[in-house]
C-alpha positions in Angstrom: 62.6 -74.3 28.5 64.0 -77.8 28.9 61.2 -79.2 26.8 62.0 -76.7 24.0 65.7 -77.7 24.1 64.7 -81.4 23.9 62.5 -80.7 21.0 65.2 -78.8 19.2 67.7 -81.6 19.7 65.2 -84.2 18.4 64.5 -82.0 15.4 68.1 -81.7 14.6 68.6 -85.4 14.8 65.8 -86.0 12.3 67.8 -84.2 9.7 71.0 -86.2 10.1 70.0 -89.1 7.9 67.1 -90.7 6.2 63.9 -88.9 5.2 60.9 -87.8 7.2 57.6 -86.2 6.5 56.7 -83.0 8.4 53.0 -82.3 7.9 51.5 -78.9 8.4 48.6 -78.4 10.9 46.7 -75.1 10.8 45.4 -75.2 14.4 45.8 -77.0 17.7 43.3 -79.7 16.9 44.9 -80.7 13.6 48.3 -80.7 15.4 47.1 -83.1 18.0 45.6 -85.4 15.4 48.8 -85.4 13.3 50.8 -86.4 16.4 48.4 -89.3 17.1 49.2 -90.6 13.6 52.8 -91.0 14.4 54.5 -88.0 12.8 57.7 -87.0 14.5 57.6 -83.2 13.8 55.2 -80.6 12.7 55.4 -77.4 10.6 53.0 -74.4 10.6 51.4 -73.2 7.4 51.0 -69.5 6.8 48.4 -70.2 4.1 46.4 -72.7 6.2 46.2 -70.2 9.0 45.4 -67.2 6.8 42.6 -69.1 5.1 41.2 -70.0 8.5 41.1 -66.3 9.4 39.4 -65.4 6.1 42.6 -63.9 4.7 44.7 -64.5 1.6 48.3 -65.9 1.9 49.9 -62.7 0.6 51.6 -59.5 1.5 51.7 -60.2 5.3 47.9 -60.2 5.4 48.1 -61.9 8.8 50.0 -59.4 11.0 53.2 -60.5 12.5 51.9 -60.5 16.1 48.9 -62.7 15.1 51.2 -65.1 13.3 53.6 -65.3 16.3 50.6 -66.1 18.6 49.4 -68.8 16.1 52.9 -70.4 16.0 53.0 -70.4 19.8 49.7 -72.1 19.9 50.9 -74.9 17.5 54.0 -75.3 19.7 51.9 -75.6 22.9 49.5 -78.1 21.3 51.9 -81.1 21.4 55.4 -82.0 22.5 56.6 -82.5 19.0 59.2 -80.2 17.4 57.6 -77.4 15.3 59.1 -75.6 12.3 57.5 -72.2 11.8 56.6 -71.0 8.4 57.7 -67.4 9.1 57.2 -66.1 5.5 59.8 -63.4 4.7 60.3 -62.5 8.4 57.7 -59.7 8.3 60.4 -57.1 7.5 62.4 -56.1 4.4 65.4 -54.7 6.3 67.9 -56.8 8.1 67.3 -55.1 11.5 63.6 -55.8 11.4 64.1 -59.3 10.2 66.6 -60.0 13.1 64.1 -58.6 15.6 61.2 -60.7 14.3 63.3 -63.9 14.1 64.2 -63.5 17.7 60.5 -63.1 18.6 59.7 -66.2 16.6 62.4 -68.1 18.5 60.7 -67.1 21.8 57.6 -69.0 20.8 59.5 -72.3 21.5 59.9 -73.4 17.9 62.6 -76.0 16.9 63.0 -74.4 13.5 61.8 -71.6 11.3 61.9 -70.7 7.6 62.7 -67.4 6.0 61.9 -66.9 2.3 63.3 -64.5 -0.3 60.0 -63.4 -1.8 59.3 -59.7 -1.4 55.5 -59.7 -2.0 56.0 -57.1 -4.7 54.8 -58.4 -8.1 57.1 -55.9 -9.9 60.2 -57.3 -8.1 59.2 -60.7 -6.6 62.5 -61.7 -5.1 65.0 -59.7 -3.0 68.2 -58.9 -4.9 70.6 -61.7 -4.6 73.1 -60.0 -2.3 70.4 -58.6 0.0 68.7 -62.1 0.2 72.0 -63.7 1.2 72.5 -60.9 3.8 69.0 -61.5 5.2 69.8 -65.3 5.7 73.1 -64.5 7.3 71.4 -62.1 9.7 68.7 -64.7 10.6 71.4 -67.3 11.2 73.2 -65.0 13.5 70.0 -64.2 15.4 69.5 -67.9 16.0 73.1 -68.7 17.0 73.3 -70.8 20.1 69.6 -71.5 20.3 69.6 -74.9 18.7 66.9 -73.7 16.3 67.3 -74.8 12.7 67.1 -72.1 10.1 65.5 -73.1 6.8 66.2 -70.8 3.8 63.6 -70.7 1.1 64.1 -69.7 -2.5 60.7 -68.8 -4.0 61.9 -68.4 -7.6 59.8 -71.3 -9.0 56.6 -70.1 -7.2 57.0 -66.5 -8.4 57.6 -67.8 -12.0 61.0 -66.1 -12.3 62.6 -66.7 -15.7 65.1 -69.6 -15.5 63.6 -70.3 -12.1 65.4 -73.7 -11.4 68.7 -72.2 -12.4 68.1 -69.3 -9.9 67.2 -71.9 -7.2 70.5 -73.7 -7.9 72.4 -70.3 -7.6 70.7 -69.1 -4.5 70.3 -72.2 -2.3 74.1 -72.9 -2.0 74.6 -69.2 -1.2 72.0 -69.4 1.6 73.7 -72.6 2.9 77.1 -70.8 3.0 75.4 -67.8 4.8 74.4 -70.1 7.6 71.1 -71.8 6.7 70.8 -75.3 8.2 68.1 -76.6 5.8 67.4 -75.5 2.2 64.0 -75.3 0.5 62.7 -74.3 -2.9 58.9 -74.8 -3.2 57.8 -75.8 -6.7 60.4 -78.4 -7.6 58.5 -81.4 -9.0 60.6 -83.6 -11.4 63.2 -86.1 -10.2 65.9 -84.2 -12.2 65.0 -80.9 -10.5 64.9 -82.4 -7.1 68.1 -84.3 -7.4 69.9 -81.2 -8.8 68.8 -79.2 -5.7 69.9 -82.0 -3.3 73.3 -82.1 -4.9 73.6 -78.3 -4.9 73.2 -78.0 -1.2 74.8 -81.2 0.0 75.8 -82.1 2.7 73.1 -79.9 4.1 69.5 -81.3 4.0 66.9 -80.3 1.4 63.2 -79.8 2.3 60.8 -80.7 -0.6 57.3 -79.4 -0.7 54.7 -81.8 -2.0 51.4 -80.0 -2.1 49.8 -82.1 -4.8 50.4 -85.5 -6.4 53.7 -85.4 -8.2 54.0 -89.1 -9.2 56.5 -89.8 -6.5 56.1 -91.7 -3.2 58.0 -91.0 0.0 60.5 -93.8 -0.6 61.1 -92.6 -4.1 61.7 -89.0 -2.9 64.0 -90.4 -0.2 66.0 -92.2 -2.9 66.7 -88.8 -4.5 68.4 -87.7 -1.3 65.7 -85.5 0.2 65.8 -85.4 4.0 62.5 -83.7 4.8 59.1 -83.5 3.0 56.6 -80.8 4.0 53.0 -80.4 2.7 52.5 -76.7 3.0 48.8 -75.8 2.9 47.8 -79.1 1.3 46.2 -80.7 4.3 44.2 -77.6 5.1 43.1 -77.4 1.5 42.1 -81.1 1.7 39.9 -80.2 4.6 38.5 -77.2 2.7 37.8 -79.6 -0.2 35.7 -81.9 1.9 33.8 -79.0 3.4 33.1 -77.4 0.1 32.0 -80.7 -1.6 29.4 -81.2 1.2 28.3 -77.6 1.2 28.0 -77.3 -2.6 26.0 -80.5 -2.8 23.6 -79.0 -0.2 23.5 -75.6 -1.8 23.2 -76.8 -5.4 21.2 -80.0 -5.1 19.6 -80.0 -1.6 21.3 -83.3 -0.8 23.3 -84.4 2.2 25.1 -87.3 0.5 28.6 -85.9 1.0 28.2 -85.8 4.7 28.8 -89.6 4.6 32.5 -88.8 4.3 32.6 -86.8 7.5 34.6 -88.2 10.4 32.1 -89.5 13.0 31.3 -87.2 15.9 32.0 -89.8 18.5 35.4 -90.5 17.1 36.5 -86.9 17.1 34.9 -86.1 20.4 36.4 -89.2 22.0 39.8 -88.3 20.6 39.8 -84.8 22.0 38.3 -85.9 25.3 41.4 -88.2 25.7 44.1 -86.2 23.9 42.9 -82.6 23.9 44.3 -79.8 26.0 42.9 -78.9 29.4 40.2 -76.1 29.0 41.6 -74.4 32.1 
């Protein structure tokens, strides 16, 4: 328990000033490798995990119990603080959300995110008042734990009309409801990012960078962003390398793309030294 409390305190400190990158492993091995590269915190990725299970990242395709087990595995993999991508909390109602948020807290996470997407294409976002109520309930469920609550507005991703304006309406309301960190996946331009930073200030904004957006980490920091996450991007980069090699073999009978593979001895040696005990 002391380790979890230390990780939560360290995670909170990371958000107080400056800007840090929180990459998203999709299994224990990728978590260990990211720690070795010097990152100071990790975040799970619902999409990265779903793809590894042969499932889409949609409609709670991964059952809540399986996701909780996966999050706990990422937490156990290293001593770094972990922020859980907890989708919409695996419940539409406040009572179910509260129950599930407490279960997620029990995994030892230092933070968790709750989004306002419903999974229903005909009504992609929870009504404003209900969305705010859900964030308030999650904040109350985490009170006294030291776990940071990230509230996500999915308006841009679900292509809601006037999406950025909706983000700027919802994020301050989520901050007032008790969210510690605010997040709106899909913001890309400096003007959009700066507007979101200003809307939630002094609370920190998490920016998702899942593809090249023409901005570097220092440039994003200059806009006032405190935390940069990558979502499923690293897992998709791994899938990209896998598919390039497999397609070249399937389509052309050639092994050239295997030249880009990380050497066996490098990986085996790393996990021999840094990996978890098999017992």
